[in-house]
BAFIVEX-883877 format. One record per residue (C-alpha): residue number from 1; chain; x, y, z. Coordinates in pm, 1 decimal. Example, Ala and Ser with C-alpha at 12.3 -4.5 7.8 and 13.67 -1.06 7.14 Angstrom:
// residues 2
pos 1, unit A, x 1230.0, y -450.0, z 780.0
pos 2, unit A, x 1367.0, y -106.0, z 714.0
END
This chain:
// residues 232
pos 1, unit A, x 15732.5, y 8485.4, z 7259.0
pos 2, unit A, x 15642.2, y 8807.1, z 7441.4
pos 3, unit A, x 15290.8, y 8934.8, z 7492.7
pos 4, unit A, x 15334.5, y 9212.8, z 7235.7
pos 5, unit A, x 15410.5, y 8968.6, z 6954.5
pos 6, unit A, x 15125.7, y 8739.6, z 7059.8
pos 7, unit A, x 14886.9, y 9035.8, z 7057.3
pos 8, unit A, x 15008.4, y 9145.3, z 6712.9
pos 9, unit A, x 14969.5, y 8794.6, z 6571.4
pos 10, unit A, x 14623.8, y 8759.5, z 6726.0
pos 11, unit A, x 14515.3, y 9089.2, z 6569.4
pos 12, unit A, x 14656.5, y 8983.9, z 6233.2
pos 13, unit A, x 14473.0, y 8651.0, z 6241.9
pos 14, unit A, x 14151.0, y 8823.2, z 6351.4
pos 15, unit A, x 14182.8, y 9077.3, z 6070.7
pos 16, unit A, x 14239.1, y 8800.7, z 5816.2
pos 17, unit A, x 13935.0, y 8609.2, z 5940.2
pos 18, unit A, x 13719.7, y 8923.2, z 5927.8
pos 19, unit A, x 13836.6, y 9001.8, z 5573.1
pos 20, unit A, x 13757.1, y 8646.0, z 5463.2
pos 21, unit A, x 13417.0, y 8665.9, z 5632.6
pos 22, unit A, x 13349.3, y 9000.6, z 5462.3
pos 23, unit A, x 13442.8, y 8858.9, z 5122.6
pos 24, unit A, x 13218.6, y 8558.6, z 5186.2
pos 25, unit A, x 12923.9, y 8779.2, z 5285.9
pos 26, unit A, x 12977.6, y 9007.3, z 4987.3
pos 27, unit A, x 12991.8, y 8721.1, z 4736.7
pos 28, unit A, x 12703.9, y 8527.4, z 4889.6
pos 29, unit A, x 12457.6, y 8801.6, z 4981.3
pos 30, unit A, x 12519.7, y 9095.1, z 4746.8
pos 31, unit A, x 12313.6, y 8936.8, z 4464.9
pos 32, unit A, x 12036.1, y 8859.0, z 4714.7
pos 33, unit A, x 12020.8, y 9212.8, z 4851.0
pos 34, unit A, x 12034.7, y 9370.5, z 4505.1
pos 35, unit A, x 11756.9, y 9137.8, z 4388.0
pos 36, unit A, x 11531.7, y 9290.0, z 4652.8
pos 37, unit A, x 11515.5, y 9608.7, z 4445.8
pos 38, unit A, x 11407.1, y 9430.8, z 4127.8
pos 39, unit A, x 11166.2, y 9179.4, z 4288.1
pos 40, unit A, x 11005.4, y 9331.2, z 4599.6
pos 41, unit A, x 10699.3, y 9106.5, z 4561.4
pos 42, unit A, x 10914.0, y 8794.9, z 4569.4
pos 43, unit A, x 11103.3, y 8932.1, z 4869.3
pos 44, unit A, x 10775.3, y 8996.3, z 5050.5
pos 45, unit A, x 10650.8, y 8645.3, z 4968.6
pos 46, unit A, x 10975.5, y 8494.1, z 5096.4
pos 47, unit A, x 10968.1, y 8683.7, z 5425.7
pos 48, unit A, x 10600.7, y 8617.5, z 5493.8
pos 49, unit A, x 10655.8, y 8246.2, z 5426.2
pos 50, unit A, x 10880.5, y 8238.0, z 5733.8
pos 51, unit A, x 10614.0, y 8388.0, z 5957.8
pos 52, unit A, x 10759.8, y 8589.5, z 6245.0
pos 53, unit A, x 11103.5, y 8450.1, z 6163.5
pos 54, unit A, x 11084.3, y 8660.4, z 5847.7
pos 55, unit A, x 11147.0, y 8964.2, z 6067.2
pos 56, unit A, x 11476.5, y 8811.6, z 6178.3
pos 57, unit A, x 11570.2, y 8743.6, z 5816.4
pos 58, unit A, x 11499.9, y 9106.4, z 5728.7
pos 59, unit A, x 11696.4, y 9237.0, z 6027.8
pos 60, unit A, x 11984.3, y 9008.2, z 5927.4
pos 61, unit A, x 11973.8, y 9153.0, z 5574.4
pos 62, unit A, x 12005.3, y 9501.7, z 5722.6
pos 63, unit A, x 12297.6, y 9393.6, z 5940.0
pos 64, unit A, x 12477.1, y 9247.0, z 5638.4
pos 65, unit A, x 12410.3, y 9564.6, z 5439.2
pos 66, unit A, x 12585.4, y 9772.5, z 5707.5
pos 67, unit A, x 12882.2, y 9535.0, z 5723.1
pos 68, unit A, x 12913.9, y 9533.0, z 5342.0
pos 69, unit A, x 12930.4, y 9911.1, z 5343.1
pos 70, unit A, x 12930.9, y 9965.9, z 4966.6
pos 71, unit A, x 12578.9, y 9821.8, z 4928.6
pos 72, unit A, x 12304.2, y 10087.2, z 4900.2
pos 73, unit A, x 12105.3, y 10084.5, z 5223.0
pos 74, unit A, x 11800.2, y 10245.0, z 5062.1
pos 75, unit A, x 11721.9, y 9916.9, z 4883.7
pos 76, unit A, x 11656.7, y 9717.3, z 5200.4
pos 77, unit A, x 11500.0, y 10014.5, z 5378.1
pos 78, unit A, x 11237.5, y 10060.9, z 5106.3
pos 79, unit A, x 11183.1, y 9685.4, z 5103.7
pos 80, unit A, x 11111.4, y 9701.4, z 5476.9
pos 81, unit A, x 10831.1, y 9950.1, z 5418.3
pos 82, unit A, x 10702.7, y 9743.0, z 5128.2
pos 83, unit A, x 10677.6, y 9430.9, z 5344.3
pos 84, unit A, x 10597.0, y 9564.3, z 5691.9
pos 85, unit A, x 10458.7, y 9914.3, z 5640.7
pos 86, unit A, x 10602.1, y 10249.1, z 5744.4
pos 87, unit A, x 10606.1, y 10204.7, z 6122.3
pos 88, unit A, x 10729.7, y 9847.5, z 6154.6
pos 89, unit A, x 10954.3, y 9882.2, z 5850.1
pos 90, unit A, x 11126.8, y 10174.8, z 6018.3
pos 91, unit A, x 11154.5, y 9990.5, z 6351.8
pos 92, unit A, x 11299.8, y 9676.0, z 6193.7
pos 93, unit A, x 11539.5, y 9876.5, z 5978.1
pos 94, unit A, x 11661.5, y 10066.6, z 6283.2
pos 95, unit A, x 11711.0, y 9737.2, z 6468.3
pos 96, unit A, x 11919.0, y 9588.8, z 6186.8
pos 97, unit A, x 12119.3, y 9902.9, z 6123.1
pos 98, unit A, x 12174.4, y 9950.9, z 6495.9
pos 99, unit A, x 12303.3, y 9596.1, z 6541.4
pos 100, unit A, x 12515.6, y 9621.6, z 6226.9
pos 101, unit A, x 12665.5, y 9945.9, z 6352.8
pos 102, unit A, x 12744.2, y 9784.5, z 6689.8
pos 103, unit A, x 12928.3, y 9499.3, z 6517.5
pos 104, unit A, x 13120.3, y 9728.6, z 6283.2
pos 105, unit A, x 13207.5, y 9979.1, z 6557.6
pos 106, unit A, x 13355.2, y 9725.9, z 6799.7
pos 107, unit A, x 13539.4, y 9529.5, z 6531.8
pos 108, unit A, x 13695.4, y 9855.7, z 6415.1
pos 109, unit A, x 13778.9, y 9956.7, z 6771.8
pos 110, unit A, x 13948.0, y 9620.1, z 6823.6
pos 111, unit A, x 14154.7, y 9617.9, z 6504.5
pos 112, unit A, x 14204.8, y 9992.0, z 6449.6
pos 113, unit A, x 14370.0, y 10136.1, z 6138.3
pos 114, unit A, x 14461.0, y 9794.1, z 6000.7
pos 115, unit A, x 14091.6, y 9728.2, z 5931.5
pos 116, unit A, x 14019.6, y 10077.3, z 5799.6
pos 117, unit A, x 14297.9, y 10045.5, z 5545.0
pos 118, unit A, x 14110.3, y 9747.4, z 5402.0
pos 119, unit A, x 13754.7, y 9881.3, z 5424.3
pos 120, unit A, x 13806.6, y 10245.8, z 5325.9
pos 121, unit A, x 14006.2, y 10404.3, z 5046.4
pos 122, unit A, x 14289.4, y 10640.1, z 5141.3
pos 123, unit A, x 14096.7, y 10925.4, z 4982.5
pos 124, unit A, x 13782.0, y 10860.4, z 5185.7
pos 125, unit A, x 13979.2, y 10807.7, z 5505.0
pos 126, unit A, x 14165.8, y 11131.6, z 5445.6
pos 127, unit A, x 13844.2, y 11328.4, z 5400.8
pos 128, unit A, x 13709.1, y 11219.8, z 5738.2
pos 129, unit A, x 14036.0, y 11207.3, z 5931.3
pos 130, unit A, x 13941.4, y 11529.8, z 6112.4
pos 131, unit A, x 13681.2, y 11331.0, z 6311.1
pos 132, unit A, x 13946.1, y 11124.5, z 6486.6
pos 133, unit A, x 14068.4, y 11374.6, z 6745.0
pos 134, unit A, x 13837.8, y 11676.7, z 6734.8
pos 135, unit A, x 13636.1, y 11751.0, z 7052.3
pos 136, unit A, x 13352.2, y 11856.2, z 6818.5
pos 137, unit A, x 13353.9, y 11528.9, z 6626.2
pos 138, unit A, x 13021.4, y 11412.3, z 6771.5
pos 139, unit A, x 12833.2, y 11714.2, z 6632.6
pos 140, unit A, x 13009.5, y 11683.4, z 6298.5
pos 141, unit A, x 12929.5, y 11312.3, z 6286.2
pos 142, unit A, x 12562.0, y 11380.4, z 6361.0
pos 143, unit A, x 12542.9, y 11627.8, z 6072.4
pos 144, unit A, x 12713.5, y 11383.5, z 5835.8
pos 145, unit A, x 12478.4, y 11099.6, z 5931.5
pos 146, unit A, x 12180.3, y 11331.2, z 5890.6
pos 147, unit A, x 12261.0, y 11440.1, z 5534.6
pos 148, unit A, x 12147.9, y 11201.1, z 5257.0
pos 149, unit A, x 12415.1, y 11080.6, z 5017.5
pos 150, unit A, x 12692.5, y 11057.4, z 5276.7
pos 151, unit A, x 12886.3, y 10727.6, z 5320.1
pos 152, unit A, x 12727.2, y 10649.8, z 5656.7
pos 153, unit A, x 12818.8, y 10282.1, z 5681.0
pos 154, unit A, x 13184.4, y 10357.3, z 5612.2
pos 155, unit A, x 13168.9, y 10615.0, z 5890.7
pos 156, unit A, x 13056.4, y 10343.5, z 6131.3
pos 157, unit A, x 13393.7, y 10178.9, z 6070.9
pos 158, unit A, x 13573.6, y 10510.0, z 6115.0
pos 159, unit A, x 13388.2, y 10587.7, z 6438.7
pos 160, unit A, x 13546.9, y 10283.1, z 6600.1
pos 161, unit A, x 13890.8, y 10446.3, z 6603.0
pos 162, unit A, x 13771.5, y 10785.9, z 6728.1
pos 163, unit A, x 13747.7, y 10875.7, z 7098.8
pos 164, unit A, x 13367.5, y 10882.7, z 7078.3
pos 165, unit A, x 13192.3, y 10674.6, z 7343.8
pos 166, unit A, x 13001.6, y 10376.0, z 7203.2
pos 167, unit A, x 12667.6, y 10481.8, z 7352.3
pos 168, unit A, x 12700.7, y 10833.0, z 7210.0
pos 169, unit A, x 12784.2, y 10697.1, z 6865.8
pos 170, unit A, x 12486.9, y 10460.9, z 6858.9
pos 171, unit A, x 12249.1, y 10738.5, z 6964.8
pos 172, unit A, x 12393.7, y 10979.5, z 6707.1
pos 173, unit A, x 12375.6, y 10717.3, z 6433.7
pos 174, unit A, x 12017.0, y 10607.9, z 6496.7
pos 175, unit A, x 11870.0, y 10952.3, z 6565.0
pos 176, unit A, x 12036.2, y 11106.2, z 6260.5
pos 177, unit A, x 11938.1, y 10812.0, z 6037.7
pos 178, unit A, x 11575.4, y 10805.9, z 6155.1
pos 179, unit A, x 11430.4, y 11061.5, z 5909.4
pos 180, unit A, x 11579.7, y 10883.0, z 5606.6
pos 181, unit A, x 11465.5, y 10542.4, z 5736.0
pos 182, unit A, x 11114.0, y 10674.3, z 5790.8
pos 183, unit A, x 11096.8, y 10822.1, z 5440.3
pos 184, unit A, x 11231.5, y 10503.6, z 5280.2
pos 185, unit A, x 10978.8, y 10289.8, z 5466.6
pos 186, unit A, x 10699.7, y 10529.8, z 5369.1
pos 187, unit A, x 10801.1, y 10499.9, z 5003.7
pos 188, unit A, x 10802.2, y 10121.6, z 5033.8
pos 189, unit A, x 10456.4, y 10107.2, z 5191.9
pos 190, unit A, x 10304.3, y 10334.0, z 4926.7
pos 191, unit A, x 10476.9, y 10135.2, z 4653.4
pos 192, unit A, x 10310.2, y 9820.2, z 4784.4
pos 193, unit A, x 9973.2, y 9992.5, z 4804.1
pos 194, unit A, x 10005.7, y 10124.5, z 4450.1
pos 195, unit A, x 10003.8, y 10492.5, z 4551.4
pos 196, unit A, x 10236.8, y 10587.7, z 4268.7
pos 197, unit A, x 10166.6, y 10960.2, z 4303.5
pos 198, unit A, x 10292.4, y 10963.9, z 4661.5
pos 199, unit A, x 10587.0, y 10741.4, z 4569.5
pos 200, unit A, x 10693.5, y 10966.8, z 4282.0
pos 201, unit A, x 10657.2, y 11285.7, z 4486.3
pos 202, unit A, x 10846.4, y 11160.5, z 4792.0
pos 203, unit A, x 11105.9, y 10975.5, z 4585.0
pos 204, unit A, x 11170.1, y 11288.7, z 4377.9
pos 205, unit A, x 11230.8, y 11494.6, z 4692.2
pos 206, unit A, x 11449.0, y 11219.7, z 4837.2
pos 207, unit A, x 11652.2, y 11197.2, z 4515.4
pos 208, unit A, x 11704.7, y 11573.4, z 4513.9
pos 209, unit A, x 11828.7, y 11563.5, z 4874.7
pos 210, unit A, x 12051.6, y 11265.4, z 4801.9
pos 211, unit A, x 12192.8, y 11436.8, z 4493.2
pos 212, unit A, x 12257.0, y 11749.0, z 4701.2
pos 213, unit A, x 12435.4, y 11544.5, z 4967.0
pos 214, unit A, x 12636.0, y 11349.3, z 4709.9
pos 215, unit A, x 12750.9, y 11641.1, z 4495.7
pos 216, unit A, x 12801.8, y 11880.6, z 4787.4
pos 217, unit A, x 12961.7, y 11630.3, z 5024.4
pos 218, unit A, x 13315.1, y 11757.1, z 4964.6
pos 219, unit A, x 13215.3, y 12116.2, z 5044.0
pos 220, unit A, x 13014.1, y 12004.9, z 5347.6
pos 221, unit A, x 13304.0, y 11794.0, z 5476.8
pos 222, unit A, x 13547.0, y 12082.5, z 5419.9
pos 223, unit A, x 13314.8, y 12316.6, z 5613.1
pos 224, unit A, x 13286.8, y 12072.0, z 5903.1
pos 225, unit A, x 13664.5, y 12025.4, z 5905.2
pos 226, unit A, x 13720.0, y 12400.9, z 5928.6
pos 227, unit A, x 13452.6, y 12434.0, z 6196.4
pos 228, unit A, x 13593.4, y 12159.6, z 6417.5
pos 229, unit A, x 13948.1, y 12292.5, z 6381.9
pos 230, unit A, x 13840.0, y 12647.3, z 6459.2
pos 231, unit A, x 13632.5, y 12550.6, z 6764.0
pos 232, unit A, x 13887.9, y 12307.3, z 6901.2
END
């Protein structure tokens, strides 16, 4: 058997194992992560019962949330602020999201389109296909990661098959995500402290921005596509 066939078989087996692992994580941990939203007090009690190891449990939850891209990241981000406060909640969320993005990026870079065809719908992949070869893809990616309501975790998979350098992607991802992580942690801390006025005000603004990003995402993506094509 030649090296090409061996490499193809190895990639196929790796893809199958990753799919099975993803299904396992989704089935096992999706209820746990979604329960965080409905029982933040119980989540806090669980994490604090582990002592410092609770931080590792929280970071692991963030990593899993990135890998299972369809899960809403805001749930665990707000929980981080609820448990650890704004500053540490933001730091721990960034650590988990950063590590999750590293895992997703390199797995995608290893397996290429075969993984994307499983993780992303054809429609979603088609919308962001302009990022794959454009010399302006880094700027476009930064803008997409910055805007609330965009499918950021799916884009971490997509980034793995673009020419973007790993270090540049991780910097773009974390810097662009930072404002949203900070706001989510701030909401969580004020929720724990019972400052409902601050929670309602900030959450209302955040919801408006998320709604804007969600409902305008097609127009924003179309604008970025035209811009990258024009400038390339």
